[in-house]
N, CA, C and O atoms as a Tripos MOL2 file, in Angstrom:
@<TRIPOS>MOLECULE
protein
  292   291    73     0     0
PROTEIN
NO_CHARGES

@<TRIPOS>ATOM
      1 N           0.8330   -1.1530   -0.0110 N.3       1 MET1
      2 CA         -0.0310   -0.0310   -0.0040 C.3       1 MET1
      3 C           0.8630    1.2320   -0.0080 C.2       1 MET1
      4 O           1.7970    1.3250    0.7880 O.2       1 MET1
      5 N           0.5890    2.1640   -0.8650 N.am      2 ILE2
      6 CA          1.2420    3.4830   -0.8820 C.3       2 ILE2
      7 C           0.1800    4.4880   -0.5080 C.2       2 ILE2
      8 O          -0.7790    4.6870   -1.2550 O.2       2 ILE2
      9 N           0.3410    5.1470    0.6780 N.am      3 SER3
     10 CA         -0.5500    6.1940    1.0950 C.3       3 SER3
     11 C           0.1870    7.5320    0.9050 C.2       3 SER3
     12 O           1.4020    7.5840    1.0920 O.2       3 SER3
     13 N          -0.5090    8.5920    0.5430 N.am      4 TYR4
     14 CA          0.1550    9.8440    0.3140 C.3       4 TYR4
     15 C          -0.8160   11.0190    0.6550 C.2       4 TYR4
     16 O          -2.0180   10.8250    0.8390 O.2       4 TYR4
     17 N          -0.2400   12.2240    0.7260 N.am      5 ARG5
     18 CA         -1.0820   13.3670    0.9710 C.3       5 ARG5
     19 C          -0.4820   14.5790    0.2140 C.2       5 ARG5
     20 O           0.7060   14.8770    0.3370 O.2       5 ARG5
     21 N          -1.2950   15.2310   -0.5300 N.am      6 ASP6
     22 CA         -0.9920   16.5050   -1.1870 C.3       6 ASP6
     23 C           0.2780   16.4400   -2.0360 C.2       6 ASP6
     24 O           1.1280   17.3250   -1.9380 O.2       6 ASP6
     25 N           0.4190   15.3930   -2.8750 N.am      7 LEU7
     26 CA          1.5380   15.3680   -3.7640 C.3       7 LEU7
     27 C           1.3100   16.2700   -4.9740 C.2       7 LEU7
     28 O           0.1630   16.5560   -5.3180 O.2       7 LEU7
     29 N           2.3970   16.7280   -5.6330 N.am      8 SER8
     30 CA          2.2580   17.4980   -6.8440 C.3       8 SER8
     31 C           1.7140   16.5740   -7.9460 C.2       8 SER8
     32 O           1.7970   15.3530   -7.8160 O.2       8 SER8
     33 N           1.1650   17.1380   -9.0190 N.am      9 PRO9
     34 CA          0.7080   16.3050  -10.1140 C.3       9 PRO9
     35 C           1.8440   15.4180  -10.6640 C.2       9 PRO9
     36 O           1.5960   14.2720  -11.0380 O.2       9 PRO9
     37 N           3.0510   15.9190  -10.7150 N.am     10 GLU10
     38 CA          4.1790   15.1350  -11.2290 C.3      10 GLU10
     39 C           4.5180   13.9720  -10.2910 C.2      10 GLU10
     40 O           4.7810   12.8580  -10.7440 O.2      10 GLU10
     41 N           4.5100   14.2370   -8.9910 N.am     11 GLU11
     42 CA          4.8110   13.1790   -7.9940 C.3      11 GLU11
     43 C           3.7060   12.1390   -8.0110 C.2      11 GLU11
     44 O           3.9890   10.9440   -7.9300 O.2      11 GLU11
     45 N           2.4960   12.5480   -8.1120 N.am     12 LEU12
     46 CA          1.3700   11.5730   -8.1670 C.3      12 LEU12
     47 C           1.4500   10.7260   -9.4320 C.2      12 LEU12
     48 O           1.2390    9.5150   -9.3740 O.2      12 LEU12
     49 N           1.7540   11.3480  -10.5810 N.am     13 ALA13
     50 CA          1.9180   10.6170  -11.8070 C.3      13 ALA13
     51 C           3.0400    9.5830  -11.6870 C.2      13 ALA13
     52 O           2.9280    8.4710  -12.2010 O.2      13 ALA13
     53 N           4.1290    9.9670  -10.9970 N.am     14 GLY14
     54 CA          5.2710    9.0400  -10.7880 C.3      14 GLY14
     55 C           4.8300    7.8160  -10.0090 C.2      14 GLY14
     56 O           5.1120    6.6900  -10.4190 O.2      14 GLY14
     57 N           4.1320    8.0190   -8.8770 N.am     15 ILE15
     58 CA          3.7740    6.8130   -8.1350 C.3      15 ILE15
     59 C           2.6370    6.0200   -8.7810 C.2      15 ILE15
     60 O           2.5340    4.8110   -8.5710 O.2      15 ILE15
     61 N           1.7970    6.6720   -9.5510 N.am     16 GLN16
     62 CA          0.7670    5.9480  -10.3200 C.3      16 GLN16
     63 C           1.4720    5.0660  -11.3790 C.2      16 GLN16
     64 O           1.0800    3.9180  -11.5930 O.2      16 GLN16
     65 N           2.4980    5.6080  -12.0250 N.am     17 SER17
     66 CA          3.1980    4.8120  -13.0320 C.3      17 SER17
     67 C           3.9460    3.6570  -12.3660 C.2      17 SER17
     68 O           3.9740    2.5510  -12.9050 O.2      17 SER17
     69 N           4.5330    3.8930  -11.2350 N.am     18 LEU18
     70 CA          5.2190    2.8370  -10.5050 C.3      18 LEU18
     71 C           4.2550    1.7460  -10.0770 C.2      18 LEU18
     72 O           4.5520    0.5630  -10.2400 O.2      18 LEU18
     73 N           3.0880    2.1270   -9.5240 N.am     19 ALA19
     74 CA          2.0990    1.1950   -9.1320 C.3      19 ALA19
     75 C           1.6260    0.3320  -10.3630 C.2      19 ALA19
     76 O           1.3810   -0.8700  -10.2520 O.2      19 ALA19
     77 N           1.5210    0.9920  -11.4790 N.am     20 HIS20
     78 CA          1.1550    0.2760  -12.7120 C.3      20 HIS20
     79 C           2.1490   -0.8110  -13.1080 C.2      20 HIS20
     80 O           1.7820   -1.7890  -13.7610 O.2      20 HIS20
     81 N           3.4310   -0.6320  -12.7040 N.am     21 ASP21
     82 CA          4.4640   -1.6110  -13.0000 C.3      21 ASP21
     83 C           4.2940   -2.8780  -12.1440 C.2      21 ASP21
     84 O           4.8950   -3.9110  -12.4350 O.2      21 ASP21
     85 N           3.4690   -2.7880  -11.0870 N.am     22 PHE22
     86 CA          3.2790   -3.9210  -10.1700 C.3      22 PHE22
     87 C           1.7950   -4.1880   -9.9760 C.2      22 PHE22
     88 O           1.2700   -4.0440   -8.8720 O.2      22 PHE22
     89 N           1.0990   -4.5910  -11.0860 N.am     23 PRO23
     90 CA         -0.3300   -4.8680  -11.0540 C.3      23 PRO23
     91 C          -0.6660   -5.9190   -9.9860 C.2      23 PRO23
     92 O           0.0830   -6.8760   -9.7920 O.2      23 PRO23
     93 N          -1.7400   -5.7380   -9.3340 N.am     24 ASP24
     94 CA         -2.2500   -6.6570   -8.2850 C.3      24 ASP24
     95 C          -1.3620   -6.7490   -7.0880 C.2      24 ASP24
     96 O          -1.5820   -7.6110   -6.2370 O.2      24 ASP24
     97 N          -0.3620   -5.9020   -6.9740 N.am     25 GLN25
     98 CA          0.5390   -5.9600   -5.7900 C.3      25 GLN25
     99 C           0.5520   -4.6280   -5.0140 C.2      25 GLN25
    100 O           0.9260   -4.5900   -3.8420 O.2      25 GLN25
    101 N           0.1320   -3.5170   -5.7000 N.am     26 VAL26
    102 CA          0.2770   -2.1970   -5.1030 C.3      26 VAL26
    103 C          -1.0970   -1.4950   -5.1850 C.2      26 VAL26
    104 O          -1.7630   -1.5030   -6.2210 O.2      26 VAL26
    105 N          -1.4870   -0.8900   -4.0490 N.am     27 ALA27
    106 CA         -2.6820   -0.0480   -4.0370 C.3      27 ALA27
    107 C          -2.2230    1.3350   -3.6170 C.2      27 ALA27
    108 O          -1.3180    1.4680   -2.7930 O.2      27 ALA27
    109 N          -2.8420    2.3670   -4.1790 N.am     28 LEU28
    110 CA         -2.5950    3.7480   -3.8620 C.3      28 LEU28
    111 C          -3.7900    4.3360   -3.1530 C.2      28 LEU28
    112 O          -4.9330    4.0440   -3.5030 O.2      28 LEU28
    113 N          -3.5290    5.1750   -2.1430 N.am     29 THR29
    114 CA         -4.6500    5.8370   -1.4910 C.3      29 THR29
    115 C          -4.1920    7.1860   -0.9260 C.2      29 THR29
    116 O          -3.0910    7.3050   -0.3890 O.2      29 THR29
    117 N          -5.0210    8.1580   -1.0520 N.am     30 SER30
    118 CA         -4.7820    9.4310   -0.3820 C.3      30 SER30
    119 C          -5.1760    9.2320    1.0530 C.2      30 SER30
    120 O          -6.1780    8.5810    1.3470 O.2      30 SER30
    121 N          -4.3590    9.8130    1.9890 N.am     31 TYR31
    122 CA         -4.5950    9.6210    3.4350 C.3      31 TYR31
    123 C          -4.3940   11.0010    4.1350 C.2      31 TYR31
    124 O          -3.2790   11.5080    4.2570 O.2      31 TYR31
    125 N          -5.4920   11.5490    4.5650 N.am     32 ALA32
    126 CA         -5.5060   12.8890    5.1670 C.3      32 ALA32
    127 C          -4.7260   13.0230    6.4560 C.2      32 ALA32
    128 O          -4.3600   14.1370    6.8290 O.2      32 ALA32
    129 N          -4.4560   11.9180    7.1590 N.am     33 LYS33
    130 CA         -3.7560   11.9930    8.4380 C.3      33 LYS33
    131 C          -2.2410   12.1510    8.2570 C.2      33 LYS33
    132 O          -1.5380   12.4100    9.2340 O.2      33 LYS33
    133 N          -1.7210   12.0020    7.0310 N.am     34 LEU34
    134 CA         -0.2530   12.2080    6.7930 C.3      34 LEU34
    135 C          -0.0510   13.7760    6.6900 C.2      34 LEU34
    136 O          -0.9910   14.5430    6.4830 O.2      34 LEU34
    137 N           1.1610   14.1510    6.8420 N.am     35 GLU35
    138 CA          1.5330   15.5420    6.6300 C.3      35 GLU35
    139 C           1.6080   15.7920    5.1340 C.2      35 GLU35
    140 O           1.8240   14.8470    4.3750 O.2      35 GLU35
    141 N           1.4320   17.0600    4.6680 N.am     36 PRO36
    142 CA          1.4850   17.3470    3.2460 C.3      36 PRO36
    143 C           2.8410   16.8510    2.6460 C.2      36 PRO36
    144 O           3.9100   17.0510    3.2230 O.2      36 PRO36
    145 N           2.7370   16.2200    1.5010 N.am     37 GLN37
    146 CA          3.8470   15.6250    0.7320 C.3      37 GLN37
    147 C           4.4370   14.3590    1.3710 C.2      37 GLN37
    148 O           5.3990   13.7900    0.8540 O.2      37 GLN37
    149 N           3.8680   13.9320    2.4710 N.am     38 GLN38
    150 CA          4.3680   12.6870    3.1300 C.3      38 GLN38
    151 C           3.8000   11.5000    2.4670 C.2      38 GLN38
    152 O           2.6850   11.5150    1.9450 O.2      38 GLN38
    153 N           4.6180   10.4150    2.4920 N.am     39 VAL39
    154 CA          4.2090    9.1290    1.8930 C.3      39 VAL39
    155 C           4.4360    8.0450    2.9440 C.2      39 VAL39
    156 O           5.4110    8.0880    3.6960 O.2      39 VAL39
    157 N           3.5360    7.0830    2.9860 N.am     40 ALA40
    158 CA          3.6790    5.9690    3.8890 C.3      40 ALA40
    159 C           3.5780    4.6840    3.0290 C.2      40 ALA40
    160 O           2.6460    4.5040    2.2460 O.2      40 ALA40
    161 N           4.5750    3.8100    3.2130 N.am     41 LEU41
    162 CA          4.6420    2.5190    2.4950 C.3      41 LEU41
    163 C           4.3350    1.4500    3.5170 C.2      41 LEU41
    164 O           5.0100    1.3790    4.5440 O.2      41 LEU41
    165 N           3.3460    0.6210    3.2740 N.am     42 THR42
    166 CA          3.0430   -0.4560    4.2310 C.3      42 THR42
    167 C           2.9260   -1.7720    3.4970 C.2      42 THR42
    168 O           2.4590   -1.8500    2.3610 O.2      42 THR42
    169 N           3.3790   -2.8190    4.2060 N.am     43 ALA43
    170 CA          3.2730   -4.1780    3.6730 C.3      43 ALA43
    171 C           3.5230   -5.1750    4.7830 C.2      43 ALA43
    172 O           4.5430   -5.1050    5.4680 O.2      43 ALA43
    173 N           2.5980   -6.1060    4.9670 N.am     44 TRP44
    174 CA          2.7690   -7.2050    5.9410 C.3      44 TRP44
    175 C           3.3000   -6.7420    7.2640 C.2      44 TRP44
    176 O           4.2670   -7.3100    7.7720 O.2      44 TRP44
    177 N           2.6880   -5.7110    7.8510 N.am     45 GLY45
    178 CA          3.0820   -5.2640    9.1650 C.3      45 GLY45
    179 C           4.2970   -4.3690    9.2120 C.2      45 GLY45
    180 O           4.7700   -4.0180   10.2930 O.2      45 GLY45
    181 N           4.8010   -3.9990    8.0700 N.am     46 THR46
    182 CA          5.9660   -3.0810    7.9690 C.3      46 THR46
    183 C           5.4910   -1.7380    7.4980 C.2      46 THR46
    184 O           4.7080   -1.6290    6.5550 O.2      46 THR46
    185 N           5.9760   -0.7080    8.1700 N.am     47 LEU47
    186 CA          5.6370    0.7010    7.8450 C.3      47 LEU47
    187 C           6.9290    1.4390    7.5690 C.2      47 LEU47
    188 O           7.8710    1.3500    8.3550 O.2      47 LEU47
    189 N           6.9900    2.1640    6.4680 N.am     48 GLN48
    190 CA          8.0880    3.0570    6.2030 C.3      48 GLN48
    191 C           7.4690    4.3760    5.8280 C.2      48 GLN48
    192 O           6.7220    4.4500    4.8530 O.2      48 GLN48
    193 N           7.7650    5.4470    6.5940 N.am     49 GLN49
    194 CA          7.2630    6.7420    6.2700 C.3      49 GLN49
    195 C           8.3780    7.5910    5.6090 C.2      49 GLN49
    196 O           9.5420    7.5140    6.0020 O.2      49 GLN49
    197 N           8.0090    8.3690    4.6360 N.am     50 CYS50
    198 CA          8.9490    9.2380    3.9360 C.3      50 CYS50
    199 C           8.3860   10.6340    3.9160 C.2      50 CYS50
    200 O           7.1860   10.8240    3.7190 O.2      50 CYS50
    201 N           9.2420   11.6130    4.1170 N.am     51 GLU51
    202 CA          8.8530   12.9730    4.1150 C.3      51 GLU51
    203 C           8.4330   13.4390    2.7320 C.2      51 GLU51
    204 O           7.5960   14.3320    2.6000 O.2      51 GLU51
    205 N           9.0180   12.8310    1.6930 N.am     52 ARG52
    206 CA          8.6840   13.1290    0.3100 C.3      52 ARG52
    207 C           8.7570   11.8020   -0.4650 C.2      52 ARG52
    208 O           9.3670   10.8290   -0.0220 O.2      52 ARG52
    209 N           8.1360   11.8050   -1.5910 N.am     53 ILE53
    210 CA          8.1570   10.5920   -2.4190 C.3      53 ILE53
    211 C           9.5350   10.4230   -3.0600 C.2      53 ILE53
    212 O          10.1180   11.3710   -3.5870 O.2      53 ILE53
    213 N          10.0260    9.2120   -3.0020 N.am     54 ASN54
    214 CA         11.3110    8.8300   -3.6220 C.3      54 ASN54
    215 C          10.9970    7.5380   -4.3960 C.2      54 ASN54
    216 O          10.8360    6.4810   -3.7870 O.2      54 ASN54
    217 N          10.9120    7.6150   -5.6810 N.am     55 LEU55
    218 CA         10.5320    6.4700   -6.4530 C.3      55 LEU55
    219 C          11.4720    5.2890   -6.3830 C.2      55 LEU55
    220 O          11.0190    4.1490   -6.4860 O.2      55 LEU55
    221 N          12.7840    5.5160   -6.2090 N.am     56 ASP56
    222 CA         13.7320    4.4150   -6.0820 C.3      56 ASP56
    223 C          13.5160    3.7110   -4.7650 C.2      56 ASP56
    224 O          13.5340    2.4800   -4.7340 O.2      56 ASP56
    225 N          13.3090    4.4350   -3.6650 N.am     57 VAL57
    226 CA         13.0170    3.8740   -2.3450 C.3      57 VAL57
    227 C          11.6790    3.0890   -2.4160 C.2      57 VAL57
    228 O          11.5700    1.9910   -1.8710 O.2      57 VAL57
    229 N          10.7120    3.6460   -3.0690 N.am     58 THR58
    230 CA          9.3870    3.0070   -3.1560 C.3      58 THR58
    231 C           9.4760    1.7660   -3.9600 C.2      58 THR58
    232 O           8.8860    0.7580   -3.5720 O.2      58 THR58
    233 N          10.1950    1.7670   -5.0930 N.am     59 ARG59
    234 CA         10.3430    0.5270   -5.9090 C.3      59 ARG59
    235 C          11.0650   -0.5360   -5.0710 C.2      59 ARG59
    236 O          10.6510   -1.6950   -5.0710 O.2      59 ARG59
    237 N          12.0930   -0.1780   -4.3850 N.am     60 SER60
    238 CA         12.8290   -1.1590   -3.5840 C.3      60 SER60
    239 C          11.9360   -1.7360   -2.4930 C.2      60 SER60
    240 O          11.9920   -2.9360   -2.2280 O.2      60 SER60
    241 N          11.1130   -0.9060   -1.8540 N.am     61 PHE61
    242 CA         10.2050   -1.3900   -0.8470 C.3      61 PHE61
    243 C           9.2160   -2.4390   -1.4430 C.2      61 PHE61
    244 O           8.9840   -3.4970   -0.8570 O.2      61 PHE61
    245 N           8.6720   -2.1150   -2.5780 N.am     62 ILE62
    246 CA          7.7420   -2.9980   -3.2520 C.3      62 ILE62
    247 C           8.4270   -4.3330   -3.6000 C.2      62 ILE62
    248 O           7.8730   -5.4030   -3.3460 O.2      62 ILE62
    249 N           9.5980   -4.2630   -4.1650 N.am     63 GLN63
    250 CA         10.2990   -5.4820   -4.5620 C.3      63 GLN63
    251 C          10.6570   -6.3000   -3.3560 C.2      63 GLN63
    252 O          10.6270   -7.5270   -3.4540 O.2      63 GLN63
    253 N          10.9940   -5.7230   -2.2260 N.am     64 THR64
    254 CA         11.3030   -6.4140   -1.0540 C.3      64 THR64
    255 C          10.0970   -7.1100   -0.4450 C.2      64 THR64
    256 O          10.1580   -8.2940   -0.1160 O.2      64 THR64
    257 N           9.0330   -6.3960   -0.3020 N.am     65 TYR65
    258 CA          7.8750   -6.8970    0.4820 C.3      65 TYR65
    259 C           6.8010   -7.5370   -0.4000 C.2      65 TYR65
    260 O           5.9840   -8.2940    0.1260 O.2      65 TYR65
    261 N           6.7560   -7.2900   -1.6520 N.am     66 ALA66
    262 CA          5.7690   -7.8900   -2.4900 C.3      66 ALA66
    263 C           6.4080   -9.0370   -3.3390 C.2      66 ALA66
    264 O           5.7010   -9.7580   -4.0430 O.2      66 ALA66
    265 N           7.7380   -9.1860   -3.2570 N.am     67 GLY67
    266 CA          8.4480  -10.1940   -3.9530 C.3      67 GLY67
    267 C           8.3300   -9.9800   -5.4670 C.2      67 GLY67
    268 O           8.4070  -10.9270   -6.2490 O.2      67 GLY67
    269 N           8.1460   -8.7480   -5.8510 N.am     68 ALA68
    270 CA          7.9530   -8.4300   -7.2620 C.3      68 ALA68
    271 C           9.2810   -8.1510   -7.9450 C.2      68 ALA68
    272 O          10.2820   -7.8340   -7.3030 O.2      68 ALA68
    273 N           9.2600   -8.2810   -9.2850 N.am     69 THR69
    274 CA         10.4340   -7.8620  -10.0540 C.3      69 THR69
    275 C           9.9620   -6.7140  -10.9220 C.2      69 THR69
    276 O           8.7860   -6.6000  -11.2650 O.2      69 THR69
    277 N          10.9100   -5.8770  -11.2620 N.am     70 SER70
    278 CA         10.5800   -4.6990  -12.0810 C.3      70 SER70
    279 C          10.2390   -5.1500  -13.4930 C.2      70 SER70
    280 O          10.8670   -6.0520  -14.0490 O.2      70 SER70
    281 N           9.2340   -4.5040  -14.0540 N.am     71 HIS71
    282 CA          8.8880   -4.7230  -15.4630 C.3      71 HIS71
    283 C           9.6980   -3.7400  -16.2840 C.2      71 HIS71
    284 O          10.0260   -2.6540  -15.8050 O.2      71 HIS71
    285 N          10.0100   -4.0900  -17.4640 N.am     72 ALA72
    286 CA         10.7580   -3.2050  -18.3590 C.3      72 ALA72
    287 C           9.9450   -1.9850  -18.6780 C.2      72 ALA72
    288 O           8.7270   -2.0500  -18.8410 O.2      72 ALA72
    289 N          10.6360   -0.8660  -18.7660 N.am     73 HIS73
    290 CA          9.9720    0.3980  -19.1470 C.3      73 HIS73
    291 C          10.1170    0.6710  -20.6220 C.2      73 HIS73
    292 O           9.6230    1.6860  -21.1140 O.2      73 HIS73
@<TRIPOS>BOND
     1     1     2 1
     2     2     3 1
     3     3     4 2
     4     3     5 am
     5     5     6 1
     6     6     7 1
     7     7     8 2
     8     7     9 am
     9     9    10 1
    10    10    11 1
    11    11    12 2
    12    11    13 am
    13    13    14 1
    14    14    15 1
    15    15    16 2
    16    15    17 am
    17    17    18 1
    18    18    19 1
    19    19    20 2
    20    19    21 am
    21    21    22 1
    22    22    23 1
    23    23    24 2
    24    23    25 am
    25    25    26 1
    26    26    27 1
    27    27    28 2
    28    27    29 am
    29    29    30 1
    30    30    31 1
    31    31    32 2
    32    31    33 am
    33    33    34 1
    34    34    35 1
    35    35    36 2
    36    35    37 am
    37    37    38 1
    38    38    39 1
    39    39    40 2
    40    39    41 am
    41    41    42 1
    42    42    43 1
    43    43    44 2
    44    43    45 am
    45    45    46 1
    46    46    47 1
    47    47    48 2
    48    47    49 am
    49    49    50 1
    50    50    51 1
    51    51    52 2
    52    51    53 am
    53    53    54 1
    54    54    55 1
    55    55    56 2
    56    55    57 am
    57    57    58 1
    58    58    59 1
    59    59    60 2
    60    59    61 am
    61    61    62 1
    62    62    63 1
    63    63    64 2
    64    63    65 am
    65    65    66 1
    66    66    67 1
    67    67    68 2
    68    67    69 am
    69    69    70 1
    70    70    71 1
    71    71    72 2
    72    71    73 am
    73    73    74 1
    74    74    75 1
    75    75    76 2
    76    75    77 am
    77    77    78 1
    78    78    79 1
    79    79    80 2
    80    79    81 am
    81    81    82 1
    82    82    83 1
    83    83    84 2
    84    83    85 am
    85    85    86 1
    86    86    87 1
    87    87    88 2
    88    87    89 am
    89    89    90 1
    90    90    91 1
    91    91    92 2
    92    91    93 am
    93    93    94 1
    94    94    95 1
    95    95    96 2
    96    95    97 am
    97    97    98 1
    98    98    99 1
    99    99   100 2
   100    99   101 am
   101   101   102 1
   102   102   103 1
   103   103   104 2
   104   103   105 am
   105   105   106 1
   106   106   107 1
   107   107   108 2
   108   107   109 am
   109   109   110 1
   110   110   111 1
   111   111   112 2
   112   111   113 am
   113   113   114 1
   114   114   115 1
   115   115   116 2
   116   115   117 am
   117   117   118 1
   118   118   119 1
   119   119   120 2
   120   119   121 am
   121   121   122 1
   122   122   123 1
   123   123   124 2
   124   123   125 am
   125   125   126 1
   126   126   127 1
   127   127   128 2
   128   127   129 am
   129   129   130 1
   130   130   131 1
   131   131   132 2
   132   131   133 am
   133   133   134 1
   134   134   135 1
   135   135   136 2
   136   135   137 am
   137   137   138 1
   138   138   139 1
   139   139   140 2
   140   139   141 am
   141   141   142 1
   142   142   143 1
   143   143   144 2
   144   143   145 am
   145   145   146 1
   146   146   147 1
   147   147   148 2
   148   147   149 am
   149   149   150 1
   150   150   151 1
   151   151   152 2
   152   151   153 am
   153   153   154 1
   154   154   155 1
   155   155   156 2
   156   155   157 am
   157   157   158 1
   158   158   159 1
   159   159   160 2
   160   159   161 am
   161   161   162 1
   162   162   163 1
   163   163   164 2
   164   163   165 am
   165   165   166 1
   166   166   167 1
   167   167   168 2
   168   167   169 am
   169   169   170 1
   170   170   171 1
   171   171   172 2
   172   171   173 am
   173   173   174 1
   174   174   175 1
   175   175   176 2
   176   175   177 am
   177   177   178 1
   178   178   179 1
   179   179   180 2
   180   179   181 am
   181   181   182 1
   182   182   183 1
   183   183   184 2
   184   183   185 am
   185   185   186 1
   186   186   187 1
   187   187   188 2
   188   187   189 am
   189   189   190 1
   190   190   191 1
   191   191   192 2
   192   191   193 am
   193   193   194 1
   194   194   195 1
   195   195   196 2
   196   195   197 am
   197   197   198 1
   198   198   199 1
   199   199   200 2
   200   199   201 am
   201   201   202 1
   202   202   203 1
   203   203   204 2
   204   203   205 am
   205   205   206 1
   206   206   207 1
   207   207   208 2
   208   207   209 am
   209   209   210 1
   210   210   211 1
   211   211   212 2
   212   211   213 am
   213   213   214 1
   214   214   215 1
   215   215   216 2
   216   215   217 am
   217   217   218 1
   218   218   219 1
   219   219   220 2
   220   219   221 am
   221   221   222 1
   222   222   223 1
   223   223   224 2
   224   223   225 am
   225   225   226 1
   226   226   227 1
   227   227   228 2
   228   227   229 am
   229   229   230 1
   230   230   231 1
   231   231   232 2
   232   231   233 am
   233   233   234 1
   234   234   235 1
   235   235   236 2
   236   235   237 am
   237   237   238 1
   238   238   239 1
   239   239   240 2
   240   239   241 am
   241   241   242 1
   242   242   243 1
   243   243   244 2
   244   243   245 am
   245   245   246 1
   246   246   247 1
   247   247   248 2
   248   247   249 am
   249   249   250 1
   250   250   251 1
   251   251   252 2
   252   251   253 am
   253   253   254 1
   254   254   255 1
   255   255   256 2
   256   255   257 am
   257   257   258 1
   258   258   259 1
   259   259   260 2
   260   259   261 am
   261   261   262 1
   262   262   263 1
   263   263   264 2
   264   263   265 am
   265   265   266 1
   266   266   267 1
   267   267   268 2
   268   267   269 am
   269   269   270 1
   270   270   271 1
   271   271   272 2
   272   271   273 am
   273   273   274 1
   274   274   275 1
   275   275   276 2
   276   275   277 am
   277   277   278 1
   278   278   279 1
   279   279   280 2
   280   279   281 am
   281   281   282 1
   282   282   283 1
   283   283   284 2
   284   283   285 am
   285   285   286 1
   286   286   287 1
   287   287   288 2
   288   287   289 am
   289   289   290 1
   290   290   291 1
   291   291   292 2
@<TRIPOS>SUBSTRUCTURE
     1 MET1         2 RESIDUE 1 A MET
     2 ILE2         6 RESIDUE 1 A ILE
     3 SER3        10 RESIDUE 1 A SER
     4 TYR4        14 RESIDUE 1 A TYR
     5 ARG5        18 RESIDUE 1 A ARG
     6 ASP6        22 RESIDUE 1 A ASP
     7 LEU7        26 RESIDUE 1 A LEU
     8 SER8        30 RESIDUE 1 A SER
     9 PRO9        34 RESIDUE 1 A PRO
    10 GLU10       38 RESIDUE 1 A GLU
    11 GLU11       42 RESIDUE 1 A GLU
    12 LEU12       46 RESIDUE 1 A LEU
    13 ALA13       50 RESIDUE 1 A ALA
    14 GLY14       54 RESIDUE 1 A GLY
    15 ILE15       58 RESIDUE 1 A ILE
    16 GLN16       62 RESIDUE 1 A GLN
    17 SER17       66 RESIDUE 1 A SER
    18 LEU18       70 RESIDUE 1 A LEU
    19 ALA19       74 RESIDUE 1 A ALA
    20 HIS20       78 RESIDUE 1 A HIS
    21 ASP21       82 RESIDUE 1 A ASP
    22 PHE22       86 RESIDUE 1 A PHE
    23 PRO23       90 RESIDUE 1 A PRO
    24 ASP24       94 RESIDUE 1 A ASP
    25 GLN25       98 RESIDUE 1 A GLN
    26 VAL26      102 RESIDUE 1 A VAL
    27 ALA27      106 RESIDUE 1 A ALA
    28 LEU28      110 RESIDUE 1 A LEU
    29 THR29      114 RESIDUE 1 A THR
    30 SER30      118 RESIDUE 1 A SER
    31 TYR31      122 RESIDUE 1 A TYR
    32 ALA32      126 RESIDUE 1 A ALA
    33 LYS33      130 RESIDUE 1 A LYS
    34 LEU34      134 RESIDUE 1 A LEU
    35 GLU35      138 RESIDUE 1 A GLU
    36 PRO36      142 RESIDUE 1 A PRO
    37 GLN37      146 RESIDUE 1 A GLN
    38 GLN38      150 RESIDUE 1 A GLN
    39 VAL39      154 RESIDUE 1 A VAL
    40 ALA40      158 RESIDUE 1 A ALA
    41 LEU41      162 RESIDUE 1 A LEU
    42 THR42      166 RESIDUE 1 A THR
    43 ALA43      170 RESIDUE 1 A ALA
    44 TRP44      174 RESIDUE 1 A TRP
    45 GLY45      178 RESIDUE 1 A GLY
    46 THR46      182 RESIDUE 1 A THR
    47 LEU47      186 RESIDUE 1 A LEU
    48 GLN48      190 RESIDUE 1 A GLN
    49 GLN49      194 RESIDUE 1 A GLN
    50 CYS50      198 RESIDUE 1 A CYS
    51 GLU51      202 RESIDUE 1 A GLU
    52 ARG52      206 RESIDUE 1 A ARG
    53 ILE53      210 RESIDUE 1 A ILE
    54 ASN54      214 RESIDUE 1 A ASN
    55 LEU55      218 RESIDUE 1 A LEU
    56 ASP56      222 RESIDUE 1 A ASP
    57 VAL57      226 RESIDUE 1 A VAL
    58 THR58      230 RESIDUE 1 A THR
    59 ARG59      234 RESIDUE 1 A ARG
    60 SER60      238 RESIDUE 1 A SER
    61 PHE61      242 RESIDUE 1 A PHE
    62 ILE62      246 RESIDUE 1 A ILE
    63 GLN63      250 RESIDUE 1 A GLN
    64 THR64      254 RESIDUE 1 A THR
    65 TYR65      258 RESIDUE 1 A TYR
    66 ALA66      262 RESIDUE 1 A ALA
    67 GLY67      266 RESIDUE 1 A GLY
    68 ALA68      270 RESIDUE 1 A ALA
    69 THR69      274 RESIDUE 1 A THR
    70 SER70      278 RESIDUE 1 A SER
    71 HIS71      282 RESIDUE 1 A HIS
    72 ALA72      286 RESIDUE 1 A ALA
    73 HIS73      290 RESIDUE 1 A HIS
């Protein structure tokens, strides 16, 4: 799960594209209890909060906890 709040259109497009690379493994949701521009990554009881979106960190988190491999771009 990728939860976020008040991302720029470019940042939101980036995480939407990343989520598209991992169909059936990643869900996106806006979450009002986060601070603006904050992102929370959760999987199987693991939580990682980020002050800003970092697509490399997010991809690594997904690959680690979802057991996914990156699709070619």
